[in-house]
C-alpha positions in Angstrom: 103.5 135.0 74.7 105.5 137.6 77.0 103.7 140.6 75.1 100.2 138.9 75.4 101.0 138.3 79.2 101.9 141.8 80.0 98.9 143.3 77.9 96.4 141.1 80.1 98.3 142.1 83.3 97.8 145.5 82.5 94.2 145.2 81.6 93.4 143.6 84.7 95.2 146.0 86.6 93.2 148.7 85.1 90.0 147.0 85.6 89.5 146.7 81.7 89.1 143.0 81.6 85.3 142.8 82.2 83.4 140.0 83.3 83.1 138.4 86.6 85.0 136.8 89.3 84.2 133.1 90.3 84.9 133.3 94.0 83.5 129.7 95.2 82.2 126.5 93.8 79.2 127.5 91.8 80.6 131.0 91.1 78.2 133.9 92.5 75.4 131.6 92.6 74.8 130.0 95.8 72.6 127.4 94.4 75.7 126.0 92.8 74.3 126.0 89.1 77.6 125.8 87.1 76.8 128.5 84.6 78.7 131.4 83.8 77.8 134.9 81.9 81.3 135.0 80.5 81.7 135.7 76.6 84.2 135.2 73.9 85.7 132.0 75.4 87.6 130.0 72.7 86.0 126.7 71.5 89.4 125.1 71.4 93.0 125.5 72.6 96.5 124.0 72.4 97.6 122.9 75.8 101.4 122.7 74.6 104.1 120.7 75.1 106.0 119.9 78.3 109.2 121.7 79.0 112.3 119.3 78.7 113.1 119.6 82.3 109.6 118.8 83.5 109.1 122.0 85.1 106.0 123.5 83.1 104.7 124.0 79.5 106.4 125.5 76.7 104.6 128.5 75.9 105.6 128.7 72.1 103.8 125.4 71.6 100.2 126.6 72.9 97.5 128.4 71.4 94.5 130.3 73.1 96.5 130.0 76.2 97.7 133.1 78.3 99.5 131.0 80.9 100.0 127.4 82.0 101.5 126.4 85.4 102.2 123.0 87.1 100.7 122.7 90.5 101.5 119.1 91.7 100.6 115.3 90.7 96.9 115.4 92.0 94.3 118.3 91.2 90.9 116.8 92.2 89.3 120.4 93.2 88.2 123.4 91.4 90.1 126.6 91.1 88.2 129.8 92.3 89.1 133.2 91.1 88.7 136.6 92.9 90.5 139.8 93.2 93.3 139.2 90.4 94.3 135.7 92.1 93.4 132.4 91.4 93.1 129.8 94.3 93.7 125.9 93.9 94.1 123.1 96.0 96.4 120.1 95.3 99.0 117.6 96.8 102.3 118.5 98.0 104.6 117.3 95.0 106.3 120.6 94.5 107.7 120.6 97.9 110.6 118.9 96.5 112.0 122.2 95.3 111.6 124.0 98.6 114.4 122.8 101.0 112.4 124.1 104.1 110.0 121.3 103.7 110.0 117.6 103.8 107.2 116.1 101.7 104.5 114.6 104.1 102.1 113.5 101.4 99.6 115.9 102.4 98.1 119.2 100.6 98.8 122.5 99.4 97.0 125.6 98.4 98.2 127.8 95.7 97.7 131.6 95.1 98.4 132.6 91.6 98.6 135.9 90.1 95.4 135.7 87.6 97.1 137.8 84.9 100.4 135.9 84.7 100.2 132.5 86.6 103.0 133.3 88.8 103.0 132.1 92.5 102.0 134.6 95.1 101.8 132.3 98.1 101.5 128.7 99.0 100.0 127.0 102.1 101.6 123.8 103.0 99.2 121.1 104.8 101.2 118.3 106.5 99.5 114.8 106.6 97.5 114.3 109.8 99.3 111.7 111.9 97.4 108.6 113.3 97.9 110.0 116.8 95.5 113.1 115.8 92.7 110.8 114.7 90.0 109.5 116.9 90.9 105.7 118.0 93.8 106.1 115.6 91.6 105.1 112.6 92.5 105.0 108.9 92.7 108.2 107.0 94.5 107.0 103.7 94.0 109.3 100.9 95.6 112.6 102.3 98.0 112.4 99.5 95.3 113.4 97.1 95.8 116.8 98.5 93.5 119.4 99.1 90.2 118.6 97.2 88.2 121.6 98.2 87.3 124.5 95.8 88.4 127.6 98.2 85.6 130.1 98.7 86.8 133.9 98.7 85.1 136.5 100.5 86.0 140.0 102.2 89.9 139.6 101.7 89.8 135.9 103.2 90.0 132.6 101.7 88.1 129.6 103.4 88.8 125.9 102.6 88.9 122.4 103.9 92.3 121.0 104.3 93.4 117.5 103.4 94.0 117.2 107.1 90.3 117.8 107.8 90.3 121.2 109.0 88.7 124.6 107.7 91.1 127.2 107.5 90.7 131.0 106.9 93.8 132.8 105.0 94.4 136.2 104.2 94.1 136.7 100.3 97.5 138.5 100.4 99.4 135.8 102.3 102.4 137.2 104.4 103.7 139.5 101.6 101.7 142.3 103.9 102.8 140.8 107.1 100.9 138.4 109.5 97.6 139.5 110.3 96.8 137.3 113.1 95.3 136.3 115.3 97.0 132.9 114.2 100.6 133.6 114.4 102.2 130.3 114.3 102.2 129.3 110.3 105.8 128.1 110.6 104.8 125.3 113.0 101.5 124.6 111.3 103.4 124.2 107.8 106.2 122.2 109.5 103.8 119.7 111.1 103.8 118.8 114.8 106.7 117.7 116.5 108.8 119.2 113.8 111.1 122.2 113.8 109.1 125.4 112.6 110.0 126.3 108.9 111.4 130.0 108.6 108.6 131.9 107.0 108.9 134.0 103.7 106.6 136.4 101.9 105.6 133.8 99.6 104.1 131.9 102.5 100.2 131.7 103.5 98.9 133.8 106.2 96.7 131.9 108.4 94.0 133.9 110.2 92.3 131.0 112.0 92.0 127.2 111.9 89.0 125.1 113.0 90.1 121.5 113.3 86.9 119.2 112.6 88.2 116.4 114.1 89.4 118.0 117.6 86.2 120.4 117.6 83.4 117.9 116.4 84.6 114.3 117.3 84.4 113.3 113.5 86.5 110.5 112.0 87.3 111.2 108.2 87.5 108.3 105.8 89.6 108.3 102.9 89.7 111.9 102.0 88.7 115.0 103.8 86.7 116.8 100.8 83.9 119.7 100.9 83.9 123.0 99.2 82.1 125.4 101.9 79.4 127.5 101.2 79.9 131.4 102.2 76.6 133.3 103.0 77.8 136.5 104.4 78.8 136.1 108.0 78.2 132.2 107.7 80.2 129.3 106.3 78.7 126.1 105.8 80.4 122.7 105.3 79.8 119.0 105.7 82.3 117.2 108.2 83.8 114.5 106.0 82.6 112.0 108.9 82.9 108.2 107.7 83.6 104.7 108.3 86.6 102.9 109.7 89.2 101.2 107.5 87.5 97.7 107.2 84.1 99.6 106.3 82.0 97.8 109.0 80.8 101.0 110.9 81.2 104.6 111.6 83.6 105.1 114.8 81.8 108.4 115.5 78.2 107.9 115.1 77.0 110.7 116.9 79.4 113.4 115.3 77.7 116.3 113.5 77.3 115.8 109.6 76.8 119.3 108.8 78.1 122.5 110.7 78.2 126.3 110.3 81.0 128.6 111.4 81.4 132.3 111.9 83.5 133.4 109.0 85.1 136.4 111.0 86.2 134.2 114.1 86.1 130.6 113.0 83.5 130.0 116.1 81.0 127.4 116.0 77.6 128.5 115.1 75.5 125.6 114.4 75.4 121.8 113.7 72.9 119.3 112.6 71.3 116.7 115.2 70.7 114.0 112.4 73.4 111.6 114.1 73.9 110.4 110.5 76.9 108.4 111.5 74.6 105.8 112.8 73.2 105.2 109.1 75.9 106.6 106.6 77.4 104.0 104.4 80.9 105.5 103.5 81.6 109.3 104.0 80.3 112.7 103.8 81.4 114.6 100.8 78.7 116.6 99.3 79.3 120.1 99.2 76.2 122.3 100.3 74.2 124.8 98.3 71.5 127.6 99.2 68.4 129.0 97.9 65.2 131.1 98.9 62.0 129.4 99.0 58.8 131.4 99.4 60.9 134.1 101.5 62.6 131.2 103.2 66.5 130.9 102.9 67.5 127.1 103.0 70.7 125.3 103.0 70.7 121.9 101.0 73.2 119.2 101.5 73.6 115.5 100.2 74.0 112.8 103.0 76.0 109.7 103.3 72.8 108.0 103.7 71.2 108.6 100.5 69.0 111.5 101.8 68.9 114.9 100.5 68.3 117.6 103.3 67.2 121.1 103.8 67.8 123.4 106.7 67.0 126.7 107.7 69.8 129.2 107.1 71.2 131.3 110.2 69.8 134.7 110.1 72.1 136.0 113.1 75.4 134.8 114.9 74.0 132.9 117.9 75.8 133.4 121.4 76.3 129.7 121.8 76.2 126.8 119.0 72.6 126.0 118.2 71.0 122.9 116.1 70.1 123.7 112.5 66.5 123.2 112.0 65.7 120.7 109.7 63.0 121.8 107.1 62.8 118.6 104.9 64.4 115.4 103.9 64.2 113.3 100.8 65.2 109.9 100.3 66.9 109.6 96.8 67.1 105.8 97.0 63.6 104.1 96.2 62.7 101.0 97.9 63.8 98.7 95.1 67.3 100.2 95.5 67.5 99.5 99.2 65.8 96.1 99.4 66.1 92.8 97.5 63.5 90.0 98.3 62.5 92.0 101.6 66.0 92.3 102.8 68.4 95.5 103.0 70.8 95.3 100.0 74.4 95.6 101.6 76.0 98.9 100.4 79.4 97.2 99.8 78.1 94.3 97.9 78.0 96.7 95.0 81.9 97.3 95.4 83.4 95.7 92.3 86.7 95.2 94.0 85.0 92.6 96.4 85.6 89.1 95.1 82.0 88.0 95.8 80.7 91.1 94.5 77.7 90.7 91.8 78.5 94.0 90.4 80.1 93.3 87.0 81.2 97.0 86.6 78.9 97.2 83.6 76.4 99.8 84.9 73.6 97.4 85.6 74.0 96.6 89.1 71.3 98.0 91.5 71.8 98.7 95.1 71.9 101.8 97.4 73.9 105.0 96.9 74.9 108.0 98.7 75.1 111.4 97.5 78.5 113.0 96.6 77.3 115.6 94.3 76.3 118.9 95.0 72.4 119.5 95.1 71.8 122.4 92.7 69.0 124.8 93.4 67.1 126.2 90.4 64.1 128.1 90.2 62.4 126.5 93.4 63.7 123.0 92.7 66.7 120.9 93.9 68.5 118.7 91.4 70.5 115.8 92.8 72.1 112.3 91.6 73.0 109.5 93.6 76.6 107.8 93.3 79.5 106.0 95.0 83.2 106.4 95.3 84.4 105.7 91.8 86.6 102.9 93.3 83.6 101.0 93.8 82.8 100.7 90.0 79.8 101.4 87.9 76.0 100.8 88.8 72.7 102.2 88.4 72.1 105.5 89.6 69.2 108.1 89.8 68.7 111.8 89.2 66.2 113.6 91.2 64.0 116.9 90.8 62.5 117.9 94.1 60.1 120.5 95.0 62.1 122.5 97.5 58.8 124.1 98.8 57.5 121.1 100.7 58.2 120.3 104.4 58.8 117.1 106.4 59.5 113.7 104.9 58.9 114.9 101.2 60.2 111.7 99.5 56.7 111.2 97.8 55.2 114.8 98.1 58.4 116.4 96.8 59.1 114.2 93.9 58.8 116.5 90.6 60.5 113.7 88.6 63.1 111.0 88.8 65.4 109.6 85.9 66.7 106.5 86.5 68.7 106.3 82.8 71.7 107.9 84.7 74.4 105.7 86.2 76.3 106.2 89.4 77.3 109.9 89.5 79.4 112.4 91.6 78.7 115.3 89.2 76.5 118.0 89.6 73.9 119.3 87.0 74.1 122.4 85.1 71.1 124.1 83.9 71.1 127.0 81.1 68.4 128.2 78.7 66.0 125.8 79.5 68.2 122.7 79.2 69.5 120.5 82.0 73.0 118.8 81.5 74.0 115.7 83.7 76.6 113.2 83.2 77.5 110.1 85.0 80.9 108.3 85.8 80.8 106.2 82.9 80.9 109.3 80.8 77.3 109.8 79.4 76.4 113.3 78.9 72.5 114.0 78.8 70.8 116.9 77.9 67.3 117.1 79.4 64.3 119.1 80.1 64.5 120.5 83.6 60.8 120.7 83.9 59.9 117.1 83.0 63.2 115.1 83.1 62.7 114.2 79.2 66.0 113.3 77.6 66.8 115.4 74.4 70.1 113.9 73.7 72.8 111.4 75.0 76.4 111.9 74.0 78.9 109.2 74.9 82.3 110.5 76.3 83.6 107.1 76.5 85.7 107.8 79.8 85.5 108.1 83.6 83.7 111.5 84.3 84.0 112.9 87.8 83.4 116.6 87.1 80.4 118.6 86.4 79.3 120.1 83.0 80.2 123.9 82.8 78.4 126.1 80.6 79.3 129.7 79.4 79.2 131.7 76.0 76.9 129.3 74.3 79.5 126.2 75.2 79.4 123.3 77.4 83.0 122.2 78.9 83.7 119.0 80.7 86.8 117.0 81.4 87.2 113.4 81.4 89.9 110.9 82.3 90.9 110.9 78.7 90.2 114.3 77.2 88.8 117.7 78.0 85.7 118.3 75.6 84.0 121.3 74.2 80.4 121.2 73.1 77.9 123.7 71.7 75.3 124.2 74.2 71.6 123.3 73.7 69.4 120.3 73.6 71.7 118.7 70.9 75.3 119.1 72.2 77.8 119.0 69.3 81.3 118.6 70.0 83.5 121.5 69.0 86.8 120.1 70.4 88.4 117.3 72.0 91.6 118.3 73.7 94.4 115.8 75.2 95.7 117.6 78.3 98.4 114.8 79.2 96.6 113.5 82.2 93.0 113.0 83.4 90.9 116.3 84.2 89.1 115.1 87.3 87.6 118.7 88.4 85.2 121.1 86.8 86.5 124.1 84.7 85.5 127.8 85.5 85.6 131.0 83.9 86.1 134.4 85.3 86.9 137.7 83.7 87.0 136.5 80.2 89.3 133.6 80.7 88.4 129.9 81.0 90.6 128.0 83.7 91.0 124.4 83.0 92.9 122.0 85.3 94.3 118.5 84.5 95.6 116.1 87.1 98.9 118.1 87.2 98.6 121.5 85.2 96.3 124.4 85.2 95.8 126.5 81.9 94.5 130.0 81.7 92.6 129.8 78.4 91.6 133.1 76.4 90.9 133.9 72.6 94.1 135.0 71.3 93.7 138.3 69.1 96.0 139.4 66.2 98.3 142.1 67.1 97.4 145.6 66.2 99.1 146.7 62.6 
């Protein structure tokens, strides 16, 4: 293991590893299609046994694994890989080993060496206290940690923290000094009202912070979660604005739902004018995507009101914040999902946890859903599924294929096809070699024709599935609450491996530079094909 790690480090340092980085959610594709050109990825691996002291994985018990590290108790986001580094968001469980900090049930961001898995630096994100929320509203799930997939560009790392902020970090951390202009990392990581921590070279270097709550007047619900999209000088993200604790209304109805920042300064460039808080059901979590349609660059995002939106992308940094121009909207909930006997169907009637809910959690309940998945742009079309928070249970969903070239209300004119054989889903689709892969919360993997929506095959994963199918090297990789699966890619997926990771795999695997990166709820593995030593 030590020899293989040393060789891998040397190869990466010399630029010999080949392949491509995966710098943000969706890799190098702003359309967020989860497909990679990587080759020679193993069809299976042995994740290994835990060390007796609980600190990690015994490398002698692994196979096809370059390294494995424990990162926390909750890994709900997805790693990104750029410039020889791996970035991942987690909770703050590992603070127990650092006497400088007290756990606040907040989040962390880890930067690891891509070759060895060694920690280079960490950002600690304290829990946001009630007094830093509008009207001291509920914000309960910060202990889920940083759910955002970091975006890396031009030596900077951008992400949404568990405290509902956008932070810009130096990729090298404090090891090369504090670059500024933000100079108060010790206070930030200690938390407001506490004594600043003594900084070390293995701490993060914050360049700027944009507080979404303070600056845009939003009230996050449950968890702050969105993987930002970088387009040159611009960062696009949703706000995580949502309803209050009793789920009766949005306390900040006129706050923006979607916004754009200047990546260099953190200054606000643009917001939407939809006032979605007046009609959203739960929260805004859908990461945006981007595509060029007839020479026009558009940004797409899924709304908490069940509509998919397209806005004109910014071409230059404005002197003052502007309103994003809406190009089209598409209602992903047809009338029979919204109304029953002429009356609106209450959104939370479909929450299985309610005593009087008619939802039997068998996938048959019919009612409205929002969009949590990323709208995927591919060859002039947008593909997006509807769903709800997994805690609400199963229910009927829909997968839509939308013609992105239309304008206005394109609910009818923009519909290419819809597929109602999918249950509620938080997952995005992946499209490769003429096959679309879609999975629902119940764990049904569908291979489909992206042009028509016709189903080629359906595979039962038999476990809750939150992540997105990932396609690379002729294989399809996907994690569930029970196993990590590897299939042959194609119209008729064939299972190649079923791997027990020891805890659920809620995120999406990624590949970069000849390596597959797989996360469970607690560990991250760098998976590569082992080669026999030279004779």
